[in-house]
Every structure is written in C-alpha cells, then in structure tokens.
C-alpha positions as CSV (number, residue, x, y, z in Angstrom):
1,X,-81.9,45.3,105.6
2,X,-82.5,48.2,107.9
3,X,-86.0,48.3,109.4
4,X,-87.9,51.5,108.9
5,X,-89.9,53.2,111.7
6,X,-92.9,51.3,113.0
7,X,-96.1,53.3,112.7
8,X,-98.1,53.7,115.9
9,X,-98.0,55.3,119.3
10,X,-95.5,52.8,120.7
11,X,-92.9,53.7,118.3
12,X,-93.4,57.4,119.0
13,X,-93.1,56.9,122.8
14,X,-89.8,55.0,122.4
15,X,-88.2,57.8,120.6
16,X,-89.5,60.4,123.1
17,X,-90.4,62.9,120.3
18,X,-92.5,63.0,117.3
19,X,-91.0,61.7,114.1
20,X,-90.4,64.6,111.8
21,X,-92.7,64.8,108.9
22,X,-90.6,64.5,105.8
23,X,-93.0,66.7,103.9
24,X,-91.7,69.6,106.0
25,X,-88.1,69.4,104.4
26,X,-88.5,69.7,100.7
27,X,-85.6,72.2,100.6
28,X,-83.2,69.4,101.6
29,X,-84.2,67.3,98.6
30,X,-86.3,64.8,100.7
31,X,-89.3,63.6,98.8
32,X,-92.6,64.8,100.0
33,X,-93.9,61.2,100.3
34,X,-93.9,59.9,103.9
35,X,-91.7,57.0,104.6
36,X,-94.6,54.9,106.0
37,X,-96.5,55.5,102.7
38,X,-93.8,54.1,100.5
39,X,-94.4,50.6,99.0
40,X,-92.6,47.8,100.7
41,X,-89.7,46.2,98.9
42,X,-88.0,42.9,99.3
43,X,-84.4,42.6,100.4
44,X,-83.4,42.1,96.9
45,X,-85.0,45.4,95.9
46,X,-88.2,44.1,94.2
47,X,-91.7,45.1,95.3
48,X,-93.7,42.6,97.3
49,X,-96.8,41.1,96.0
50,X,-100.2,42.2,97.1
51,X,-100.5,39.5,99.8
52,X,-96.9,39.7,101.0
53,X,-96.2,40.9,104.5
54,X,-93.5,41.0,107.1
55,X,-93.9,39.8,110.8
56,X,-96.8,42.0,111.8
57,X,-95.3,45.2,110.3
58,X,-95.0,47.0,107.1
59,X,-91.8,46.8,105.1
60,X,-89.9,50.1,104.6
61,X,-87.5,51.0,101.9
62,X,-84.2,49.4,102.0
63,X,-82.5,52.5,100.8
64,X,-83.3,55.9,102.0
65,X,-84.6,58.4,99.4
66,X,-81.9,60.0,97.3
67,X,-81.0,63.5,98.3
68,X,-79.3,65.7,95.7
69,X,-75.9,67.0,96.6
70,X,-77.1,70.5,96.5
71,X,-80.5,71.7,95.8
72,X,-81.2,74.9,94.0
73,X,-80.7,77.8,96.4
74,X,-79.2,75.7,99.3
75,X,-75.6,75.8,100.5
76,X,-73.7,72.9,102.0
77,X,-73.7,74.7,105.4
78,X,-77.5,74.8,105.4
79,X,-77.6,71.1,104.6
80,X,-75.2,70.3,107.4
81,X,-77.3,72.3,109.9
82,X,-80.3,70.3,109.0
83,X,-78.5,66.9,109.4
84,X,-79.2,66.5,113.1
85,X,-82.9,66.9,112.6
86,X,-82.8,64.2,109.9
87,X,-80.7,62.0,112.0
88,X,-83.4,61.8,114.7
89,X,-85.7,60.0,112.4
90,X,-85.8,56.2,112.4
91,X,-84.0,56.2,109.0
92,X,-81.4,58.7,110.1
93,X,-78.3,56.5,109.8
94,X,-79.1,55.7,106.2
95,X,-80.2,59.2,105.3
96,X,-77.1,60.7,106.9
97,X,-74.9,58.3,105.1
98,X,-76.6,59.1,101.8
99,X,-76.2,62.9,102.4
100,X,-72.5,62.5,103.2
101,X,-72.0,60.3,100.2
102,X,-73.8,62.5,97.8
103,X,-72.3,65.7,99.2
104,X,-68.8,64.3,98.9
105,X,-69.3,63.0,95.4
106,X,-71.2,66.0,94.1
107,X,-69.2,68.3,91.8
108,X,-70.1,71.8,92.8
109,X,-69.5,74.1,89.9
110,X,-67.2,77.0,90.5
111,X,-67.9,80.2,88.7
112,X,-64.6,81.6,87.5
113,X,-64.5,85.3,86.8
114,X,-64.9,86.2,83.2
115,X,-61.8,87.9,81.9
116,X,-61.8,89.5,78.5
117,X,-58.9,88.5,76.2
118,X,-56.2,91.2,76.0
119,X,-55.4,92.7,72.7
120,X,-52.0,91.7,71.4
121,X,-49.4,94.1,72.5
122,X,-47.5,95.7,69.5
123,X,-43.9,95.2,69.5
124,X,-42.1,97.9,71.3
125,X,-40.0,100.0,69.0
126,X,-36.9,101.7,69.9
127,X,-37.1,105.4,70.6
128,X,-35.1,106.4,67.4
129,X,-37.5,104.3,65.3
130,X,-40.5,105.9,66.9
131,X,-39.1,109.3,66.3
132,X,-38.4,108.5,62.6
133,X,-41.9,107.1,62.1
134,X,-43.5,110.2,63.7
135,X,-41.3,112.4,61.5
136,X,-42.4,110.6,58.3
137,X,-46.1,110.9,59.3
138,X,-45.7,114.6,60.1
139,X,-43.9,115.2,56.8
140,X,-46.6,113.4,54.8
141,X,-49.3,115.3,56.6
142,X,-47.5,118.6,55.9
143,X,-47.0,117.7,52.2
144,X,-50.7,116.8,51.8
145,X,-51.8,120.0,53.4
146,X,-49.4,122.1,51.2
147,X,-50.5,120.2,48.0
148,X,-54.1,120.8,48.9
149,X,-53.5,124.5,49.4
150,X,-51.6,124.8,46.1
151,X,-54.4,123.0,44.2
152,X,-57.0,125.3,45.7
153,X,-54.9,128.4,44.7
154,X,-54.3,127.3,41.2
155,X,-58.0,126.4,40.7
156,X,-59.1,129.8,41.9
157,X,-56.7,131.5,39.6
158,X,-58.0,129.5,36.7
159,X,-61.6,130.5,37.5
160,X,-60.6,134.2,37.9
161,X,-58.8,134.1,34.5
162,X,-61.8,132.5,32.8
163,X,-64.1,135.2,34.3
164,X,-62.0,138.3,34.1
165,X,-59.6,137.9,31.2
166,X,-61.3,140.7,29.3
167,X,-60.2,143.1,32.0
168,X,-56.5,142.2,31.8
169,X,-54.5,145.0,30.3
170,X,-53.2,144.4,26.8
171,X,-49.9,146.1,27.4
172,X,-47.5,144.6,24.8
173,X,-50.2,142.3,23.5
174,X,-50.0,140.1,26.6
175,X,-53.7,140.0,27.1
176,X,-54.2,138.9,23.5
177,X,-51.5,136.2,23.9
178,X,-53.1,134.7,27.0
179,X,-56.6,134.7,25.5
180,X,-55.3,132.7,22.5
181,X,-54.9,129.8,24.9
182,X,-58.2,130.2,26.8
183,X,-59.7,126.8,25.6
184,X,-56.6,125.0,26.9
185,X,-57.3,126.2,30.4
186,X,-59.4,123.1,30.6
187,X,-56.2,120.9,30.6
188,X,-54.7,122.3,33.8
189,X,-58.2,122.3,35.4
190,X,-58.5,118.6,34.7
191,X,-55.0,118.0,36.1
192,X,-56.0,119.9,39.3
193,X,-59.2,117.8,39.6
194,X,-57.0,114.6,39.5
195,X,-54.6,116.1,42.0
196,X,-57.5,117.0,44.3
197,X,-58.7,113.4,44.0
198,X,-55.4,112.0,45.0
199,X,-54.9,114.5,47.9
200,X,-58.5,113.8,48.9
201,X,-59.3,116.9,50.8
202,X,-62.8,118.3,50.8
203,X,-61.8,121.9,50.1
204,X,-59.6,120.9,47.1
205,X,-62.3,118.7,45.6
206,X,-65.0,121.4,45.9
207,X,-62.8,124.2,44.4
208,X,-61.5,122.1,41.5
209,X,-64.9,120.7,40.6
210,X,-66.3,124.3,40.6
211,X,-63.5,125.3,38.2
212,X,-64.3,122.4,35.9
213,X,-68.0,123.2,35.9
214,X,-67.2,126.8,35.1
215,X,-65.0,125.9,32.1
216,X,-67.7,123.4,30.9
217,X,-70.3,126.2,31.1
218,X,-68.1,128.4,28.9
219,X,-66.8,126.0,26.3
220,X,-68.8,122.8,26.7
221,X,-71.4,123.8,24.1
222,X,-68.6,124.4,21.6
223,X,-67.7,120.7,21.7
224,X,-71.1,119.7,20.2
225,X,-72.1,120.0,16.5
226,X,-73.9,123.2,15.6
227,X,-74.4,122.8,11.9
228,X,-77.4,122.1,9.7
229,X,-78.0,119.2,7.3
230,X,-79.8,121.5,4.7
231,X,-78.3,121.5,1.2
232,X,-75.7,124.2,0.6
233,X,-75.9,126.8,-2.2
234,X,-72.2,127.8,-1.9
235,X,-69.2,125.7,-0.8
236,X,-65.9,127.4,0.0
237,X,-62.5,125.6,0.3
238,X,-59.5,127.4,1.8
239,X,-56.0,126.7,3.0
240,X,-52.7,128.5,3.7
241,X,-50.3,126.4,1.6
242,X,-47.2,128.1,3.1
243,X,-45.4,128.3,-0.3
244,X,-45.3,124.5,-0.7
245,X,-46.0,123.3,-4.3
246,X,-46.8,119.8,-3.2
247,X,-49.3,121.0,-0.6
248,X,-50.9,123.3,-3.2
249,X,-51.3,120.4,-5.6
250,X,-52.9,118.3,-2.9
251,X,-55.2,121.1,-1.9
252,X,-56.3,121.6,-5.5
253,X,-57.0,117.9,-5.8
254,X,-59.1,117.9,-2.6
255,X,-61.0,121.0,-3.5
256,X,-62.0,119.4,-6.8
257,X,-63.0,116.2,-5.0
258,X,-65.2,118.3,-2.6
259,X,-66.9,120.1,-5.5
260,X,-66.1,123.5,-4.1
261,X,-67.6,126.5,-5.7
262,X,-64.8,128.8,-4.5
263,X,-61.2,127.7,-3.9
264,X,-59.1,130.2,-2.0
265,X,-55.3,129.6,-1.4
266,X,-53.0,131.9,0.6
267,X,-49.3,132.1,1.0
268,X,-48.6,131.2,-2.7
269,X,-45.2,132.0,-4.1
270,X,-43.6,131.7,-7.5
271,X,-42.7,128.1,-7.1
272,X,-46.3,127.3,-6.3
273,X,-47.6,129.4,-9.2
274,X,-45.3,127.5,-11.6
275,X,-46.5,124.1,-10.4
276,X,-49.1,121.8,-11.9
277,X,-51.5,122.7,-9.0
278,X,-52.3,126.0,-10.5
279,X,-52.7,124.7,-14.1
280,X,-55.1,121.9,-12.9
281,X,-57.2,124.4,-11.0
282,X,-57.2,126.8,-14.0
283,X,-58.5,124.0,-16.2
284,X,-61.3,123.1,-13.7
285,X,-62.4,126.7,-13.1
286,X,-62.8,129.1,-15.9
287,X,-62.9,132.0,-13.5
288,X,-59.7,132.5,-11.6
289,X,-57.2,135.1,-10.5
290,X,-53.7,134.7,-9.0
291,X,-52.2,137.9,-7.6
292,X,-49.6,138.6,-5.0
293,X,-49.7,135.7,-2.6
294,X,-53.3,134.8,-3.3
295,X,-55.1,132.4,-5.7
296,X,-58.8,132.5,-6.2
297,X,-60.8,130.0,-8.4
298,X,-64.6,130.4,-8.7
299,X,-67.5,128.7,-10.4
300,X,-69.0,132.2,-10.8
301,X,-67.7,135.1,-12.9
302,X,-65.2,137.4,-11.2
303,X,-66.1,140.9,-12.3
304,X,-63.6,143.0,-10.3
305,X,-60.3,142.4,-8.4
306,X,-58.6,144.9,-6.1
307,X,-55.5,144.5,-3.9
308,X,-55.7,145.7,-0.4
309,X,-52.8,147.1,1.7
310,X,-53.1,147.4,5.5
311,X,-50.4,149.9,6.0
312,X,-47.8,147.4,7.2
313,X,-44.3,147.5,5.6
314,X,-42.3,144.6,4.3
315,X,-38.5,145.0,4.8
316,X,-37.6,141.7,3.1
317,X,-38.5,140.2,-0.2
318,X,-42.2,139.3,-0.6
319,X,-44.6,138.6,-3.3
320,X,-46.4,141.5,-4.9
321,X,-48.1,141.9,-8.3
322,X,-50.1,144.6,-9.8
323,X,-53.6,143.6,-10.8
324,X,-52.8,143.2,-14.4
325,X,-50.0,140.7,-14.0
326,X,-51.0,137.1,-13.9
327,X,-47.7,135.9,-12.4
328,X,-46.0,136.3,-9.0
329,X,-42.9,138.3,-8.6
330,X,-40.7,139.6,-5.8
331,X,-41.5,143.1,-4.6
332,X,-39.0,145.7,-3.6
333,X,-38.3,146.2,0.1
334,X,-39.9,148.8,2.3
335,X,-43.2,148.7,0.5
336,X,-46.7,148.3,1.8
337,X,-47.7,144.6,2.2
338,X,-50.7,143.5,0.2
339,X,-52.7,141.8,3.0
340,X,-55.9,141.0,1.1
341,X,-57.4,140.6,-2.3
342,X,-60.9,141.9,-2.9
343,X,-62.9,140.3,-5.6
344,X,-66.5,140.6,-6.7
345,X,-68.3,137.5,-7.9
346,X,-71.5,137.5,-9.9
347,X,-73.8,134.8,-8.5
348,X,-77.4,133.9,-9.5
349,X,-78.6,135.5,-6.3
350,X,-76.6,138.7,-6.7
351,X,-73.1,140.1,-6.2
352,X,-70.8,138.5,-3.6
353,X,-67.8,140.4,-2.3
354,X,-65.0,138.2,-1.3
355,X,-62.0,139.3,0.7
356,X,-59.2,136.7,0.4
357,X,-57.0,137.7,3.4
358,X,-53.7,136.9,5.1
359,X,-53.0,139.1,8.1
360,X,-49.4,139.3,9.4
361,X,-48.3,136.4,11.6
362,X,-48.7,137.2,15.4
363,X,-45.2,137.0,16.9
364,X,-43.4,138.3,19.9
365,X,-41.3,141.3,19.0
366,X,-39.7,144.4,20.5
367,X,-43.0,146.1,20.6
368,X,-44.8,143.2,22.2
369,X,-47.0,140.4,20.8
370,X,-48.7,140.7,17.4
371,X,-48.1,144.4,17.0
372,X,-48.0,144.3,13.2
373,X,-51.0,142.0,13.1
374,X,-53.1,144.3,15.3
375,X,-52.2,147.3,13.1
376,X,-53.2,145.5,9.9
377,X,-56.4,144.2,11.6
378,X,-57.4,147.7,12.6
379,X,-57.0,148.9,9.0
380,X,-58.9,145.9,7.7
381,X,-61.8,146.6,10.1
382,X,-62.0,150.2,8.8
383,X,-62.2,148.9,5.3
384,X,-64.9,146.4,6.1
385,X,-66.9,149.0,8.0
386,X,-66.9,151.2,4.9
387,X,-68.1,148.4,2.7
388,X,-71.9,148.3,2.6
389,X,-72.2,145.3,0.3
390,X,-75.2,143.1,1.0
391,X,-73.1,139.9,0.9
392,X,-69.5,139.7,2.1
393,X,-67.3,136.7,2.7
394,X,-63.9,137.0,4.4
395,X,-61.8,134.0,3.6
396,X,-58.3,133.0,4.6
397,X,-55.6,133.0,7.3
398,X,-56.7,135.8,9.6
399,X,-54.2,134.9,12.3
400,X,-56.6,135.8,15.1
401,X,-57.9,133.1,17.5
402,X,-61.6,133.2,18.2
403,X,-60.9,133.7,21.9
404,X,-58.6,136.6,21.3
405,X,-60.0,140.0,22.2
406,X,-59.0,141.3,18.8
407,X,-61.4,138.9,17.2
408,X,-64.4,140.9,18.4
409,X,-63.3,143.7,16.0
410,X,-64.4,141.4,13.1
411,X,-67.6,140.2,14.8
412,X,-69.0,142.9,17.0
413,X,-67.6,146.0,15.3
414,X,-68.3,144.9,11.7
415,X,-71.1,142.4,12.2
416,X,-69.4,139.4,10.6
417,X,-70.4,135.9,11.7
418,X,-67.7,133.2,12.1
419,X,-68.8,130.0,10.3
420,X,-67.0,127.9,12.8
421,X,-68.7,129.5,15.8
422,X,-72.1,129.4,14.1
423,X,-72.1,126.0,12.4
424,X,-68.8,124.2,13.4
425,X,-68.1,121.2,15.6
426,X,-65.6,121.6,18.3
427,X,-63.0,124.3,18.4
428,X,-61.9,123.7,14.8
429,X,-58.1,124.1,15.4
430,X,-56.1,124.5,12.2
431,X,-52.6,125.3,13.2
432,X,-50.1,123.7,13.3
433,X,-51.1,120.7,11.1
434,X,-49.1,118.2,13.1
435,X,-50.8,119.0,16.3
436,X,-53.4,121.9,15.9
437,X,-54.1,123.8,19.1
438,X,-55.4,127.2,17.7
439,X,-57.7,128.2,14.9
440,X,-56.1,130.8,12.6
441,X,-58.1,130.1,9.5
442,X,-61.8,130.9,9.1
443,X,-64.6,132.1,6.9
444,X,-66.6,135.1,8.2
445,X,-69.8,136.2,6.5
446,X,-72.4,138.9,6.3
447,X,-75.6,138.4,4.5
448,X,-75.0,134.6,4.2
449,X,-76.1,131.8,6.5
450,X,-73.4,129.3,7.6
451,X,-74.7,125.7,7.4
452,X,-71.6,123.7,8.1
453,X,-67.9,124.3,9.0
454,X,-65.4,121.5,8.8
455,X,-61.6,121.1,9.3
456,X,-60.3,118.7,6.7
457,X,-57.5,116.2,7.4
458,X,-53.9,116.7,6.6
459,X,-53.2,116.1,2.9
460,X,-49.4,116.6,2.4
461,X,-46.1,116.4,4.3
462,X,-44.7,119.7,5.4
463,X,-48.2,121.1,5.8
464,X,-48.5,123.9,8.3
465,X,-52.2,124.7,8.2
466,X,-55.1,122.3,7.9
467,X,-57.7,123.1,5.1
468,X,-61.2,124.2,5.9
469,X,-64.5,123.8,4.2
470,X,-67.6,125.9,4.7
471,X,-71.1,125.4,3.4
472,X,-73.3,128.6,3.1
473,X,-76.8,129.4,2.1
474,X,-77.9,132.7,0.6
C-alpha cells in the first residue's frame, strides 16, 4: 500500500512546495474532493471502522482517483502538459501511472469524413448505339410534333366547316352534298380528340375539345327527345317500298298494327300493286287511291286527287297513270315525271290537303350533284307557296337531308314544319335500312302540330328505307 501525503506543516516543508489543491484541476478529471478528506480504506480495499486508525496518521486511498482518458474539451497534449504538476503531489506515482494506463487504453473516436454514396454509373454505350438512340428520340419527338400540328389543323377545319358551311358555293351541288353529312362531322372530331389525348400536347387538346363542344352546341339538343305524350288525333305511316312486294306487304301489316289513320307508300310498281299487300290495305281502308307510283289509304274520305309534275323528264320506263285508272302501267319515255300526288281528305276538323311526294334521287351526274332533284324541288316549292290551304301535310321520300341548304326551301320559304325536327328523337336517319346515315323521309306540316316522330325498325329483307310514323294534333 502506498502511503498518501501526511497532513501538516512538516510534510509541506519536506516537499519544499505547497501540495497542489486537487480542486484546482477538474479539467483533468481529478475529483474535487481533497485527498486528505477521503475516507481511509484498508489494504484489502474495505473501509475502516469508526475506531480504526493507523500509526498516528490517517489512511489514504490505496488507489488514486480514476482519471478519464480524455475529458470533454481536453486533448491528450494538454493532459501530458499537466502531468508534471500532478507528479509533484504525494500521490504522483500512482496518479501518473493511472493517467498513462487510462490514456493508452482509451479508445479515442476518430471522426471519418462523411462521403455521400455515389449514384450507380450507367453502362457506357458505344458511340453508334448512342447515335441510334438519339436518332430514335429525335424521330419520335418530330412525329409527335407533326401529329399534334395535323390534329390542330383538322380540328380547326372542322370548326370552320360547322360555322361557315352556308357560305360555301354550291357550284355543281358540292355545298349541298357536303351539308348532307354535317351531323357526321362529330365522328372525325371524336377521333381527333382521341388522337390529341394520345399525343398529349396542350394545344391539340384545347383545340379538339373546343371543336367537340361546338359540335355539341349545334347538334347535342337533337339527340334528346322533343315530343309530347299528348294523345294524337291523326297518325301517319309512310315508307318508300322501293318496288318490293314483300316489303309493301310487311309495311301494310305494320301500318294496320299501328292503327294508322293515313298510310302512304311510295315507289310502288306493278308487281307491288298486284300483290296481296294492296288488297289487304284496300280491305282495311275504305278510302284509298293508287296512282302512278303512289298508294294512299285513309280513314277519312278522299274527295279530290290530282297528279303533280315537277317538270323533270323521264327517259326510261317509269310508272304513270292518269287519275281515272286504278292500276299502274309503264309510261312512254321522255314524258314529265309525276313527282307527287295531291289529295284532299275530309276530316272532322276540316279539309286536309296531303301531298304524297317522291322527289328525284340525288345523284352525282354530268351537271353536278342532285341537279334533277333541285329542279323538281324548286317547282314543288312554287306549288306549295301557291297553296293557301289551312292544313297541309307533305308526306314521303323528299330526298333532301334536314342539314342540306335546299331543305330550307321547304321550311323557311313555305313555312312547313318538319315533324322530326319538332317532335323527333335523335337525327331520325332512314336510309339505307341496313345502316341508316341520312334522313330522306319525312312529314312536313302546316296548320298541324307534330306530337311525336318515330323511325320504325326494319321489317323485311331487301328494304332500302326505314318506315316512319308521325302523330299530329289539329
């Protein structure tokens, strides 16, 4: 056991200097408690009893106070500089030994520089591969830009056509032909919207959506029902049977099932007249007339019948009868075509003038589109304008689409109302029967109120026009 310093003046004189106060070195990890104030311990490390004592002196700790290897804020060099001062104390050997032991065994943490992990380096491609990749990307970007420009141009053209089609010149009937397809402009507009979505450019999306909204504003209301549920006072059934006896028979059966008050069939030829369809309708309706290519059956008396020629000439065989003949016969060539049959019906509410009409088919010819039809339509409009009857119904195959500029001659010029436009549902396409994309059949009225207008389903094979049914109110 190493004896600690002896308190008193004698000990201080032997050393020749004052013993350092250990409370002055807290920075070296030395406890603030003085060595002479520590309790005495036995050689075995246990504390002595209250009455235990050594030979006239206090016992000192057998082991010097523990010194941390490195206190907070102190470097090893500072600790080494302070070692001589500590060594001068009576317990210097043991303290120095403890400092060296602790300093050597201490693990001084080393702060390594923080290095961020490097991103994985992509594989280096060969120069030809990089050029090919850049070429593909440039080609895709160029194609995307060109497609976007094309979509924008086509969408703008669609909007311009929808807005300004009335100002297109009708040279050769081209304006009338294009206007026949106006409702179908919505199909390419929809395709353009899909293309703009795929290309995904802001400009293409804005322009195509604007075109779609413009089409919807023009024709969207047409897609919704516009009719009335009020009971009808007059029901009209009409169809162009295209000279087909089976179709005429099916049409007569459907008209009877629908309880039609007026049945009007167009494009009837001798084979149709001789069929059972005519006989069954004659049996069901006491009032009927079959002249030229027309057949009219009515629940009301027919007081007057008059054929109407529109000034067009027929160079091939056609059906023509005088008003006194009940049959159908072939007419001579180069004679005026009977384009309509005018009949006056006596109804409980007064006279009703019916025009059963079949205008020439609009075709592309040497003089342009629908030249014969337009000539016949002009003659028909003059006839209607001169007719001042209170109630008029134009029934049949007028061969003019509602979007055609020529259609306005029947509505604006004469004041007729299209039953389909007033009380129909959708566009009411009637031709061709297999896949109808244009409405050529209609009922136009003056002095009557359309309540409902329906296109009936196909009823026979070989059918070219779908039948229509219109409910009217006086």
